[in-house]
N, C-alpha and C positions, 0 to 999 in steps of 0.2 A: 602660794608665785613669787616670783622671783623677779624684780625690775629690767626690765633688758636696757633703760638707760641708764643705769650705776651700772663698775666695773669691781670687777672680784680680781684680789692681788692674794696667791697665795706661793708659797715660799716651800722652802727647800723642802724637799720630797719630792713636792709638788705635780711632776711629769713622773713620781712615781705610781702603786695600784691603789695607795688607798686617793689619792692625791685622784689619779684619775674615775676614778667609781665616782670622788663626790664631781668634779667637771662635768662627767656624760646629768652625773643626775642632777644639776644645777643646770646644767645648757636644758632638759628635759622642763626646766618649769623658768623659763624663759631669761636664763644668766645669759649675755649674749659675748661683753666684752671682759677681757683675762690676762693676766697681768701675769707670766709666772716668773718666781725667780729659785734660784735656784746655782746647784758649785762648777757643773755640767750642762748645761743647760739643754742644750738640743742633738747632745753631742749624739748621744744614747735613742737609735732603733725607735724605744717604745714611744719614746719624748718627742720625736719629728712622728709618727704616724697620730698621736695625742691629737701634738698642733692641725696636722691635715686630716684630724677626722672633725678638731673643730673648725675651720676652716670651709670646710666641704656644706657641712648642718649651717652657716652659717656668722660663725661667730669674728669677732674683731680679737685678735690672737697677739699676747707679748713672751718673747722670754726673752729674761732676765738671765746674766748670768753675776752669780757673787750669792756669796755665804751670809746667812742675817748673823752671824755672829757680826759681822762687820758691818761698824755704820753706813759706813759712806755705802759701802753694795745696798741695804735699807733702804739710806735717800735717792738712788738715783731708779728703787725698782716703784718709789712712791710719782715720784715729775716722769717715767715711766703712763702709770697710771693719771698725771695729772699731763701727762700732753693727750686725756684720748674725750679733755676738756667736760669727761662726766667726774660724779660726783660717786667719792668708792662708795660701795655700795658695802664692801667689805673684806676681809683676810678669810685667809686657811693658812691655817701652821700645822703641817702632818707630823706627825712623828717620826725619829731621824733610827737605826736601829744602834742598836746597846756594844758599843769594842769595847775605846780605854772609857776610862773614869769621866777627863776633862770631853772627848771629846759623842760623853756620852749625855753631861747636864752641861754641857756649854752650848750648844744647839737650839736646847728648852728654855736657861735661864734667861742666856744675854740674847740668843732669838728673839726669843717671847720681849723683853723688857726694847732692844732697839727698835721694836717694829709698832709697839703701843708709844716707846719716845716717836718715832722717824710720821707717825699719820697721828701724831698732837691735831689738832684745830680741825676734822675729817671728820663731819656725825656721822658714824655706819647705823647700817642695819644690828652688826652681824658682827663682831669678831672670838674666829671657831680656833681651835686651836684640840687639837686629841694628849688626853693624856693615855691612861693604863690604868686594868685592875692588875696593875701591880706595887702599885699605891699600896691595897693592903693583903694583898696575895704572891704578893715576889717571891721570889725564896733569898737569899743569905747573898748569891755571885751576883747579886743584879743591885748589890741595893745604893749605885750612881745613878741609875737608869730610876729606880724610884727611888733620890728622893730628884733627881729633875721633875719627872713629875707630880710629887707634891706641890714641889712648888711652883707648878702652873695653875694645878688646881689650886691653892690659896692669893696669886694671880689671877686665878681666873673671880672669885670671893672681892678680890677686892677690889680690882674696877669692874665685878657688878655696882659696890657701897657707891665710886665713885660719881656712878652715873646717873644714881637714886638720889 
């Protein structure tokens, strides 16, 4: 059961498919406070529907427009979490599609690092970001995507050691 008295920060892609699924799953397990951060905010119909659905079910929802690779955007999202006066329960960083080299790798490594730094000092229950099987089973044309996901795997191991 997730604590309804803690908030959840979801970034980049959080209002897309996997983010929508995670939000509904978390809501069904007690989460009631969400701050979403994404490049398009609630411009897309699916994003507006998700926010409305969560609010209709009793959630408090804020959507911040910004890119996780921009530290000032991360700071804005963290500030939005802090303004709820609830502790941040955790962060979710869904994957982004494999586009060009930098577009595929930068949101993963730089965005993850920005979230880590931006949330320093917040005692959270989780820091969830999704990687991919492409780390070990991808093809050569997705080398940037594989590298970015390998970075996430290594970061997860590093972060776990920091908390020990």
